[in-house]
C-alpha positions in Angstrom: -18.9 4.6 8.7 -16.9 3.6 5.9 -14.9 6.3 3.5 -13.0 6.0 0.5 -10.0 7.5 2.2 -10.2 4.3 4.6 -8.6 2.3 1.3 -5.8 4.3 1.5 -4.7 4.3 4.9 -5.1 0.6 4.5 -2.6 0.4 1.9 -0.3 2.7 3.9 -0.5 0.1 6.7 0.2 -2.6 4.2 3.5 -1.0 3.3 4.2 0.0 6.8 3.9 -3.6 7.8 5.7 -5.3 4.9 8.8 -3.0 4.9 8.8 -3.9 8.8 9.6 -7.6 7.5 11.8 -6.8 5.2 14.2 -4.4 7.2 14.0 -7.4 9.7 14.9 -9.8 7.7 17.8 -7.5 6.3 19.3 -6.8 10.2 18.8 -10.2 11.1 20.9 -11.5 8.1 23.4 -8.7 8.7 23.8 -9.9 12.4 24.0 -13.4 11.7 26.8 -12.8 8.5 24.3 -14.9 6.1 22.8 -14.7 3.1 19.8 -12.6 3.8 16.2 -14.8 3.6 14.4 -15.1 0.6 11.8 -13.0 2.4 13.8 -9.9 1.3 13.2 -10.6 -2.3 9.3 -9.3 -1.6 10.9 -5.8 -2.2 10.9 -6.4 -5.7 7.0 -6.8 -5.6 6.9 -4.4 -2.6 8.0 -1.5 -4.7 6.1 -2.5 -7.9 2.8 -1.9 -5.7 4.6 1.4 -4.1 5.2 2.9 -7.6 1.5 2.1 -8.7 0.5 4.0 -5.4 2.5 7.1 -6.2 1.7 7.1 -9.9 -1.8 7.1 -8.6 -1.4 10.0 -6.6 0.3 11.7 -8.7 -2.0 11.4 -11.5 -5.3 11.8 -9.5 -4.5 12.9 -6.2 -2.1 15.2 -6.1 -3.3 17.4 -8.8 -7.1 17.5 -7.2 -5.5 18.6 -4.0 -3.8 21.4 -6.1 -6.8 23.2 -6.5 -7.7 23.7 -3.1 -4.5 23.5 -1.0 -1.7 24.6 -4.1 1.7 23.6 -3.7 1.3 20.9 -0.7 1.8 18.2 -3.2 5.1 19.5 -4.6 6.8 18.2 -1.2 5.2 14.3 -1.7 6.6 14.2 -5.2 9.9 15.3 -4.4 9.4 12.2 -1.3 8.6 9.6 -4.5 12.2 10.7 -5.6 13.4 9.6 -2.4 11.5 6.6 -2.8 12.9 5.7 -5.9 16.4 6.4 -5.2 15.9 4.3 -2.0 14.7 1.1 -3.8 17.6 1.4 -6.5 20.2 2.0 -3.3 18.7 -1.6 -1.5 18.3 -3.3 -5.3 22.0 -2.5 -5.9 23.3 -3.9 -2.5 21.0 -7.3 -2.5 22.1 -7.6 -6.3 26.0 -7.5 -5.0 25.2 -9.8 -1.9 26.7 -7.2 0.0 25.2 -8.0 3.5 25.8 -4.9 5.3 24.4 -2.5 2.7 21.9 -4.7 2.1 21.0 -3.9 6.1 21.7 0.1 6.0 19.5 0.4 2.3 16.9 -1.1 4.2 17.2 0.8 7.0 17.3 3.4 5.1 14.2 2.5 2.8 12.0 1.8 5.8 12.7 5.4 7.7 12.0 7.0 4.7 8.6 5.1 3.7 7.4 5.7 7.2 7.8 9.3 7.3 6.4 9.9 3.8 3.6 8.2 4.8 3.0 9.7 8.7 3.3 12.9 7.0 0.5 11.7 4.0 -1.9 10.7 6.8 -1.4 13.1 9.0 -1.1 16.4 6.6 -1.9 16.0 2.8 -5.1 13.6 3.5 -6.4 15.0 6.0 -6.7 18.5 3.5 -8.0 16.5 1.3 -10.4 14.8 3.5 -11.4 18.2 4.5 -11.4 20.2 1.3 -12.9 18.2 -1.0 -16.2 16.7 -1.3 -17.3 13.3 -0.2 -18.4 12.3 -4.0 -15.2 13.4 -5.2 -13.4 11.8 -3.0 -14.7 8.1 -3.9 -14.4 9.0 -7.7 -11.1 10.2 -7.4 -9.7 7.3 -5.1 -11.6 4.9 -7.6 -9.6 6.7 -10.4 -6.1 6.1 -8.7 -6.7 2.5 -8.1 -7.3 2.5 -11.7 -3.6 2.9 -11.7 -2.7 -0.7 -10.8 -2.7 -3.1 -13.5 -5.8 -5.3 -14.3 -3.7 -8.2 -14.7 -1.7 -7.7 -11.6 -4.6 -6.9 -9.3 -4.9 -10.5 -8.3 -1.2 -10.3 -7.0 -1.5 -6.9 -5.5 -4.9 -8.7 -3.6 -2.8 -11.7 -2.2 0.0 -9.2 -1.1 -2.2 -7.2 0.8 -4.4 -8.7 2.6 -2.3 -10.6 4.8 -0.3 -7.7 5.8 -4.2 -5.9 7.0 -5.6 -6.1 10.4 -9.3 -7.0 10.8 -10.7 -3.2 10.8 -8.3 -2.3 7.7 -10.1 -5.8 5.9 -13.4 -4.4 6.6 -12.6 -1.1 5.3 -11.3 -2.1 1.9 -13.6 -4.9 1.4 -16.9 -2.7 1.6 -15.1 -0.3 -0.8 -14.6 -2.5 -3.5 -17.8 -3.6 -2.6 -19.6 -0.6 -3.0 -17.3 0.5 -6.3 -16.7 -2.6 -8.2 -19.5 -4.1 -10.5 -21.1 -6.9 -8.6 -19.5 -9.6 -11.2 -16.2 -8.0 -11.0 -16.5 -8.0 -7.0 -17.5 -11.7 -7.5 -14.1 -12.6 -8.8 -12.1 -10.5 -5.9 -13.9 -12.5 -3.3 -12.3 -15.7 -3.3 -9.3 -14.0 -3.9 -9.7 -12.2 -0.3 -10.2 -15.4 1.4 -7.3 -17.4 -0.3 -5.2 -14.3 1.1 -6.7 -14.4 4.5 -7.1 -18.3 5.0 -8.9 -19.3 8.6 -9.2 -15.5 9.0 -12.0 -15.4 6.9 -14.7 -16.6 9.6 -13.9 -13.0 11.3 -14.4 -10.9 7.5 -17.6 -12.2 7.0 -19.0 -11.9 10.6 -18.0 -8.1 10.1 -19.7 -8.2 6.7 -22.1 -11.0 7.0 -23.6 -11.0 3.3 -20.3 -12.0 1.8 -21.7 -15.4 2.5 -24.6 -14.6 0.7 -22.9 -13.5 -2.6 
């Protein structure tokens, strides 16, 4: 059964996959001694989404966790600051058209992000799942999602869904279907369809009611 935290896990997986592609392009460019492909420019929007996500965690998730697991979140806030610094280093390297430093910075960013997300999944969100009642989990995850600017929500959907596997897409869609007012979800559905193209058939196989809405 889909739970609120499944949405956070899905977003974490999208971050992993996008950062992997950015790092791969940066490394290939360094090996070829050529300017990186436009794919690496994704890191600007990637980081915007990462900041929205981190802000929601710091404003909503971490304070709630502090009530049931004091001092746990402090180290994760430090991680967020480290990710901010990693982004700035990558942005500087790309702006300077320094191919080698771009590859080094992308690799450092990926390493830091992968470790941070792995710790959150295995430790921080395990505590959140175990110590916070399910109704409160749903409310808090919803409040966290509100830190995505509403006018940028379509961009976030078009960025995220191609990066998700079938299970994550199903979980995220079910969560939005339950959490969003029907007219709002009706506007989200075509964006999901646009983002995943022909793979929409698999999503509707898993959630047949999408075809009736």
